[in-house]
C-alpha positions as a Markdown table, in Angstrom:
| # | Residue | x | y | z |
|---|---|---|---|---|
| 1 | Met | -0.1 | 0.0 | 0.0 |
| 2 | Arg | 2.8 | 2.4 | 1.0 |
| 3 | Gly | 4.7 | 1.7 | -2.3 |
| 4 | Val | 1.6 | 2.5 | -4.4 |
| 5 | Leu | 0.9 | 5.8 | -2.5 |
| 6 | Phe | 4.5 | 6.9 | -3.0 |
| 7 | Arg | 4.5 | 5.8 | -6.6 |
| 8 | Leu | 1.3 | 7.8 | -7.2 |
| 9 | Val | 2.8 | 11.0 | -5.6 |
| 10 | Gln | 6.0 | 10.5 | -7.7 |
| 11 | Glu | 4.3 | 10.3 | -10.7 |
| 12 | Ser | 1.9 | 13.3 | -9.9 |
| 13 | Leu | 4.8 | 15.5 | -8.9 |
| 14 | Gly | 6.8 | 14.2 | -12.2 |
| 15 | Ser | 3.8 | 15.6 | -14.1 |
| 16 | Trp | 3.7 | 18.7 | -12.4 |
| 17 | Ile | 7.7 | 19.1 | -13.2 |
| 18 | Ala | 7.0 | 18.0 | -16.7 |
| 19 | Leu | 4.4 | 20.9 | -17.2 |
| 20 | Gly | 7.0 | 23.5 | -16.0 |
| 21 | Ala | 5.4 | 24.1 | -12.8 |
| 22 | Pro | 7.5 | 26.8 | -10.4 |
| 23 | Glu | 9.7 | 25.4 | -7.8 |
| 24 | Trp | 7.6 | 26.8 | -5.0 |
| 25 | Ile | 4.6 | 24.4 | -6.0 |
| 26 | Thr | 6.8 | 21.5 | -6.4 |
| 27 | Gly | 9.4 | 21.9 | -3.9 |
| 28 | Gly | 12.4 | 21.9 | -6.3 |
| 29 | Ala | 15.1 | 19.8 | -4.8 |
| 30 | Phe | 13.3 | 19.4 | -1.4 |
| 31 | Gly | 10.5 | 17.5 | -2.9 |
| 32 | Leu | 6.7 | 17.9 | -1.8 |
| 33 | Glu | 7.8 | 18.6 | 1.8 |
| 34 | Gly | 9.1 | 22.1 | 0.7 |
| 35 | Ser | 6.6 | 23.0 | -1.4 |
| 36 | Ala | 3.5 | 25.5 | -0.9 |
| 37 | Ile | 1.1 | 22.8 | -1.0 |
| 38 | Gly | 2.7 | 20.9 | 1.6 |
| 39 | Leu | 3.0 | 23.9 | 3.8 |
| 40 | Ile | -0.8 | 24.6 | 3.2 |
| 41 | Val | -1.6 | 20.8 | 4.2 |
| 42 | Val | 0.4 | 20.8 | 7.3 |
| 43 | Leu | -1.1 | 24.2 | 8.3 |
| 44 | Gly | -4.6 | 23.1 | 7.9 |
| 45 | Val | -4.2 | 19.7 | 9.7 |
| 46 | Thr | -2.5 | 21.7 | 12.6 |
| 47 | Gly | -5.3 | 24.3 | 12.8 |
| 48 | Thr | -7.8 | 21.5 | 12.7 |
| 49 | Leu | -6.4 | 19.6 | 15.4 |
| 50 | Leu | -5.9 | 22.6 | 17.6 |
| 51 | Phe | -9.4 | 23.7 | 16.9 |
| 52 | Leu | -10.6 | 20.2 | 18.0 |
| 53 | Ala | -8.5 | 20.0 | 21.2 |
| 54 | Arg | -9.6 | 23.4 | 22.2 |
| 55 | Arg | -13.2 | 22.6 | 21.7 |
| 56 | Ser | -13.0 | 19.4 | 23.8 |
| 57 | Gly | -11.0 | 21.1 | 26.7 |
| 58 | Gln | -8.0 | 19.0 | 26.3 |
| 59 | Ile | -5.4 | 22.1 | 26.1 |
| 60 | Val | -3.9 | 22.6 | 29.6 |
| 61 | Thr | -2.2 | 25.8 | 30.5 |
| 62 | Pro | 1.7 | 25.4 | 31.5 |
| 63 | Phe | 2.5 | 24.4 | 34.9 |
| 64 | Trp | 4.6 | 27.8 | 35.6 |
| 65 | Thr | 1.2 | 29.7 | 35.3 |
| 66 | Arg | -0.8 | 27.3 | 37.7 |
| 67 | Ile | 1.8 | 27.7 | 40.4 |
| 68 | Gly | 0.2 | 30.4 | 42.4 |
| 69 | Arg | -3.4 | 29.0 | 42.0 |
């Protein structure tokens, strides 16, 4: 399964590069991890997880702010 997924990513990235997409989209030598698309996905997932954690009350204040309470 993992091999199939990585092969699909490589083939789709290869088609982007073949079309002459700019490096900020493809990630250039860094790959998808260095692309704007990767950044947008990571920020979206992080924001969603933070929202869900805050909504369910799972975010705890740091211990140094709770010392005097």
